[in-house]
C-alpha positions in Angstrom: 0.0 0.0 0.0 1.6 3.4 -1.0 2.4 5.8 1.8 0.1 8.7 2.6 1.3 12.3 3.2 -0.3 13.6 6.5 -0.4 17.1 4.9 -2.5 15.9 1.9 -5.9 15.1 3.5 -7.7 17.4 1.0 -6.2 15.4 -1.9 -6.8 12.0 -0.4 -10.0 11.3 -2.4 -7.8 11.3 -5.5 -5.4 8.6 -4.2 -7.6 5.6 -5.1 -8.0 7.0 -8.7 -4.2 7.2 -9.0 -3.9 3.6 -7.6 -6.5 2.3 -10.1 -4.8 3.9 -13.1 -1.4 2.6 -12.1 -2.7 -0.9 -11.4 -4.4 -1.1 -14.8 -1.3 -0.1 -16.8 1.3 -1.6 -14.5 4.3 -1.7 -15.0 4.4 1.1 -17.6 2.5 3.9 -15.9 3.2 5.8 -12.7 0.6 8.2 -11.2 1.7 11.1 -9.0 -0.5 13.4 -6.9 1.3 16.7 -6.2 0.3 19.1 -3.4 0.6 22.6 -4.9 0.5 24.2 -1.4 3.6 22.4 -0.2 5.1 21.6 -3.6 5.7 18.1 -2.5 4.5 14.7 -3.6 1.3 13.7 -1.7 0.9 10.3 -3.2 2.6 8.1 -5.8 1.5 4.8 -7.3 3.9 2.5 -9.2 6.9 4.8 -8.7 8.9 4.2 -12.0 10.8 7.4 -11.3 11.9 6.1 -7.8 10.4 9.1 -6.2 8.4 8.9 -2.9 5.9 10.7 -0.8 7.3 13.9 0.6 9.8 14.4 -2.3 9.9 17.9 -3.9 7.4 18.6 -6.8 9.6 21.4 -8.2 10.5 19.3 -11.3 6.8 19.1 -12.2 6.0 22.8 -11.7 3.9 24.5 -14.4 3.4 28.2 -15.0 0.4 29.7 -13.3 -1.4 30.2 -16.6 -1.2 26.5 -17.3 -3.1 25.8 -14.1 -6.2 27.6 -15.5 -6.8 24.6 -17.7 -8.5 21.4 -16.6 -5.9 19.3 -18.2 -2.3 19.9 -19.4 -0.8 17.8 -22.1 -0.1 15.4 -23.5 3.6 16.4 -23.1 6.9 14.6 -23.0 9.3 14.4 -20.0 12.7 12.7 -19.7 13.6 11.1 -16.4 17.0 11.5 -14.8 18.0 8.1 -16.1 17.1 9.1 -19.7 13.8 7.3 -19.7 11.2 9.0 -22.0 7.7 9.5 -20.6 4.5 10.6 -22.2 2.5 12.5 -19.6 -0.9 14.0 -18.9 -1.8 16.2 -15.9 -5.2 16.8 -14.4 -5.5 20.0 -12.3 -7.2 19.3 -9.0 -9.3 22.1 -7.5 -10.7 22.8 -4.0 -14.3 23.6 -3.3 -13.7 27.2 -4.3 -12.3 26.2 -7.7 -8.7 27.1 -6.8 -6.0 24.7 -8.0 -4.5 22.9 -5.0 -3.1 19.7 -6.6 -2.1 17.9 -9.8 -2.7 14.3 -10.8 0.1 13.4 -13.2 0.0 10.3 -15.3 3.4 9.3 -16.6 3.6 6.6 -19.3 7.0 5.0 -19.9 7.1 5.0 -23.8 10.7 3.8 -24.1 9.8 0.3 -25.3 7.3 1.7 -27.8 9.8 4.3 -29.1 12.3 1.5 -29.7 9.7 -0.4 -31.7 8.8 2.8 -33.5 12.4 3.5 -34.4 12.8 0.1 -35.9 9.6 0.4 -37.9 10.5 4.0 -38.9 13.8 2.8 -40.4 11.9 0.4 -42.6 8.7 2.2 -43.3 9.9 5.9 -43.2 7.1 6.9 -40.8 6.4 10.6 -40.6 7.8 12.5 -37.6 5.8 12.6 -34.4 3.2 15.5 -34.4 4.2 16.4 -30.8 5.7 19.9 -30.6 9.4 20.4 -29.8 8.5 22.7 -27.0 5.7 22.5 -24.5 4.5 23.8 -21.1 6.9 21.8 -19.1 9.9 21.2 -21.1 13.6 20.8 -20.4 16.6 20.4 -22.7 16.6 16.6 -22.5 13.1 16.6 -23.9 13.9 18.9 -26.7 17.1 16.9 -27.5 15.1 13.7 -27.8 12.4 15.3 -29.9 14.9 16.8 -32.4 17.0 13.6 -32.6 13.9 11.4 -33.1 12.5 13.6 -35.9 15.9 13.7 -37.6 16.1 9.9 -37.4 12.7 9.6 -39.1 13.6 12.1 -41.8 16.8 10.3 -42.5 15.2 6.9 -42.4 17.9 5.5 -40.1 19.1 5.5 -36.5 21.2 8.4 -35.4 24.1 6.0 -34.8 24.1 5.1 -38.5 24.3 8.6 -39.8 27.2 9.7 -42.0 29.2 12.9 -41.5 26.7 15.0 -43.4 23.8 13.7 -41.4 25.6 14.2 -38.2 26.5 17.8 -39.1 22.9 18.6 -40.0 21.7 17.2 -36.7 24.3 19.1 -34.7 23.4 22.3 -36.6 19.7 21.8 -35.5 20.8 21.2 -31.9 23.1 24.2 -32.0 20.2 26.4 -33.3 18.0 25.1 -30.5 20.6 26.1 -28.0 21.0 22.6 -26.6 24.8 22.6 -26.9 25.0 25.9 -25.0 23.6 24.2 -21.9 26.0 23.0 -19.2 26.5 19.2 -19.2 24.4 18.7 -22.4 27.4 17.7 -24.6 28.0 14.3 -22.9 24.3 13.5 -23.3 24.3 14.5 -27.0 27.4 12.5 -27.7 26.0 9.4 -25.9 22.7 9.7 -27.8 24.5 10.0 -31.1 27.0 7.2 -30.3 30.1 9.3 -30.8 32.9 10.6 -28.6 32.7 14.1 -27.0 35.9 15.0 -28.9 34.2 14.2 -32.2 31.1 16.1 -31.2 33.1 19.2 -30.4 34.9 18.8 -33.8 31.6 18.7 -35.6 30.3 21.6 -33.5 33.3 23.7 -34.5 32.6 23.0 -38.1 29.0 24.0 -37.7 29.9 27.3 -36.0 32.5 28.1 -38.6 30.0 27.5 -41.4 27.5 29.9 -40.0 29.8 32.6 -38.8 30.2 34.4 -42.1 26.4 34.8 -42.3 26.5 36.8 -39.1 29.6 38.8 -39.6 29.3 42.6 -40.3 
């Protein structure tokens, strides 16, 4: 039986709903109830993310304007271990209609994406219609979306790209500002299956190729 937060009595009626959804889709779905007053997890069912009741909810924070909606999503999120999640959030309101919690459904789509990648290589499936930016996005999510779309366009895994394909991808990542983020380079190199030294060499070529266009 999942733990209960003593500070989340007002959210308790939603806990069985979270448990039921997680049980139905176990082991691929976790459901988290966040307390917006304390910004802590009030309840979690099937904790794929290894989080627990009482942990901070800061990583799942949305802008205030997003909380005016009944639902947020679907959107993509990347866990700390690199696992890709497809998520949907229901905004929970008190008796006065004010948002006081969130029920987040996180679906681990890693296995499906691996199948999709294999099929896409053979069938040249169109890119995912999901946007490359969304309410609750971070650089890992944008990285995965750009890489996945590039793989589909090229009809092959990113690890099978030739120099031209790699340069094009790195140019896209550079334009999106991914490679300006601290600690992003190792993740990009790992995702592409190349060394960091080679990544920096490609990045240098990309920057040199666009520099004349911005020179006075």
